[in-house]
Structures are given as C-alpha cells and as structure tokens.
C-alpha positions, 0 to 999 in steps of 0.5 A: 428111818433117818434121812441119810438112810433113804438117800444112801448112795450105793458104791462098790469097790474092787481092790487087789491089795491092802493098800488099794483097799484102803485107798478105794474104801476111803475114796468111796466115802469121800466121793458122796456128799456129806448129807448122803449116806453110803452103802459100801459093797466090797470085792477083793480080787483073788490073787497073791496080795489079797488082804488078810482079815487083820489088814482089812481091820487096820484100814478102819472102814467097815463095808456093808458086804465084802467078798473075794472074787475072780474077775469073771465073778466080779463082772457077773456081780456087776450085772446082777447087783446094782450100784451108783458108783464103782471104784476100781482100786486095782493095778493098771492092768487090772483096771484095764481088764475090768474096763473092757469086761464091764464095757462088754457086760454093760453093752447097751445100758445107759444106766450103768454106774459111774466108774472111778479109778486112780492111784494109791499114792505118789506116781513116780514110775510108769506114768504113761503105761499106768495112765493109759491102762486106766483110760476109759474110766469116767473119773481118773483121780489125780492126787495133786495139781501136779499129777492132774497136769501130768495126767492130762498131758499124757492123754492129750499127747496120744489123742485120748480124751482127758476130761476124766482127769479130776484133781482130788487129794489122797483120801487118808490125809488127816489127823491133828497137826504136829505141835512142833518141837520146842527149841533146844530139844530134839524129836522124842519119837523117830519113825522109819516108814519101811517099804516092801520093795524100796530099796530092793536089795538085801545090802541096801535094806541092811544098810538102812536098818543099820543106820536106824540102829545107830541112830537109836544108840546115838540118841538113847533118850528117843523112842525109835520105831520101825514101822512095818507094813505087814506081818510075816506071811502077809502080802501088800501091793509089792512083794517083800523078798527081804523082810526087815523082821528077818534082818532085825533079828541079826542087828542086836537093836537097842532097847529104845528101838521097836517094831510097830504095825497098825494104822499109819495115822495112829503111829503119826499121832506120836511121831516127831520125825518121820524118815523114809525113802519114798513112802506115801507116809511122807505125804501124810506126815507133811500134811500134819506138819511133822518134820519129814526126811526123805533119805538120800543115803542110797542116792536120789534115783528114779528107782527109789522114788525119792526123786519125786521129792526134789524141790521139797526141802525134805531130802536129807541123809542119816548123817544129817539127821544124826546131827540134829537136822530137821527138814523144813518143807517148801510151801510151794512144792507142798501145795502142788503135791496136794498137801493142804497143811494150812487148810483146804483139804475138806474141799478137795473132793468137791470137783469129783463129787460134782462130776459124779452128780452131773454124770448120774443126772445126765439126760439119756444116761452115761455113754459106753465105756471107751478105753484108749486101748482097743484091739485096733490101737494096741493089738499086740498088748491088750490081749496079753493084759486081758488074758492075765485076768482070764478075759478075751480081747472082746472082754468076755471070760475065756474058756475055763475061766473061773465062773461066778457061783457060791463062795468057796467052801471050807476045803477050797478055802484051806487049799487056797490058804495053803497055796498062798503060803507056798507061794509066799515061801517061794517068793521070800525064801526060795527065789532069793537063794536061787538068785544068789546061787546064779550070781556065783 
C-alpha cells in the first residue's frame, strides 16, 4: 500500500451551492500537507441551490463519497462518521447553524474534528454580519492580507477571539500565465464573465449584453465569449431572475459572439481580455496576468461590488475597451488581494496547514466550539438563524425536523426534482412578472 494511503487524512466538506462546493473541495485538498493523502467525504446541504451532477463535474474534484443531506442528517453523520478536518462551505447562517449543532453533538468530546470555514471570493458586503456568523470555527480563512486585517478588526471590535483568522489565498487560482498581447495588435479573445445577481435589474443586464454585442460587431476579428455560470434550470449561490440566455435570444448577436459554460480556468486558457462587473473570475484572471477590466458603466457602487477594485488600476468602461484600452493592474493592490502573479502562491496555505497540525496534535484535544453568537449575546437573532435549518436555540433538531436515515428513494427524488423545478420557475418567471405588475 502506498505511503500516502496509510497517512490519508479524512476531510469532510458540506456545501450548499456549486460555487461553495468548488471552494470547499479545493480548500480541503490544499489544507493537507503534500505528503499526506486526502480522503474526501462530501455532503450537499439540501436546498434551492443544491448542485446538479453537471455542476459537480465542472469543479473537477472527485469525492470519495458524496450525498445530499438535511442539517439534522449531517449532524448525525458527524457523530457516526469520524473525520480529521471539517470544512463548512456554507452561507453565513448555515455556518452558524452547523457550529451550534456540532457544539451540541460533540459536547464532551476532545477528539472532535478541526472545523474550517471561509469565503468563496471577494467580501464586499455584510462584512460584520457574515464574519460573526462564522465565528466559532477553529479557522476562518481570509483570502488575502487585506481580508485578514479586516476580519481581525471586526472580531476584536466586538470582543471576540480573533485567533481563528488565518490568511490563505483563493484555492482555485492557478493556470499558465498569459503570454502577453503583441504590440500593435488587440485581444484575440474577449470574455465577459456574467454574474447571476450583479447587476440585478433587467434594464442593466440588457445594457451590458448590448455593449457586449456592440463590441463584437465593432471588432469582427475577435472571438467574444459570454461566460455563463449555469445552464437554464440550474441554480448557483445567487438566484438569477433575468438569465442572459433569455436576453441574448432577442439581441441578434453577431457570428463572433458565443455563449460558453464550463470550468473558468479552461476559458481563461484562451482569454486575452477578461471583462466583468465584480466577479471573482477577475482575481483568477489577474493571477494569470491576463488584462482584466472591472466595468464602470453602471457606476462604481457597493451594490455592484466593483468598489472593491478601487485602486486596482482595472476599472474601465466599455467605451474605453472599445477604443483599445487594456487595464494595467497596480502591483501593490494586487499583493494585498492575495494575487500572487509573481510567485508565492504555492506557500499560501502553509499557515493554515501548520495551524491544523497544531490543533490535531494539541495535548488534551480540541476545546469546545464557542461561537460569538449565543442565546445571551444575540437572543433576538440567533434563534431565527438556527430555526431556518430546523434547529432549536440549543442546537438540537426541532420537532418535525427531517431525521437522519437512508437516502431518498426514486419516488422521493422525483418529487423533490419536480418541486425544485416549480420553485425555479416561480423565481425566474412568475416573481419578476408580479413585481412589474406591482410597479404599474
């Protein structure tokens, strides 16, 4: 048997969407030393954004086991199926619910797993709310030096322990650096990385699509790609009420404009200019030294998230891009964002690995999980957060909560699939119509 197999570290990841599964699974692979194998157990928290089989394949990480669970089913699994490290790749409220549920389930245990959580990408809104909902994990991963400083400031500002904050980098950065665009030529392939909920309105999304179409017509020798996160009927972390697939059918796009799906890294392999509003894809692109533009057409606003890129040197409008402008990133800004374009990325998880090793080897085991939010510090907030996941304020499943048991049979799977389809139809088609009628 290979040495790595005998040393395999058992890591569990629970995720509630395709993007968080991608972050959680790739983070799990980077948290273990190179000479230690990883046995990955995956759990998908049942909900509106549970990843489809296609979305899971796109991530490119093969779990040793993978199953869909409710919160109660997951908590029971964590008492019956041992692991060394647990990665909570969930929205903030989900992390808080699991922390309280696990604190109850592991009460009295000193050999509990090391619990890790963090963020999928750029943190540009709800900083304090999201961070305090994640407090209680052994490691709260920060994807950059700037985030680590902000995270510690929030925890220390409310009197919470900030030692869990650990600086890393986004786990999916990588790929070959861009060779550069020869002088006197322009980009051969321009990619617009769309986002499900930014911008939100039909008017703004139609505007961006119109500018992409105009750019393709203005530069017929370029391949212009509209990179979409999900296919019709699929959900990602955020609800997409106005899919670009619907808008593009009315836009009469030229022959050099194409819709593409799939792994972002593979799309970046052929990209010479990445354009987006505020997608994390911009960080992937900058890491590979690809010219990257954060659009200012709709303003530089917190609601869009592009305010995060103030100082980057990458803010630009479609008019500027149409005229041939290629943004040049500020190296100091890039370094503070965890973009290691000139090396150093390989060692970005060293501190997290060392912290986990120290916790696993600590004499006497790990201390109990201690979130900042408790029935004493947040009596009007915490019960609501836990109730969304069918947990009582003490972390126990509420009466009537789905209990652990065998996986769903074919009839239950069919009913669940139909229910999800109805929900998505309501979100994407019925709800926007009702809102427009209400504005009349």
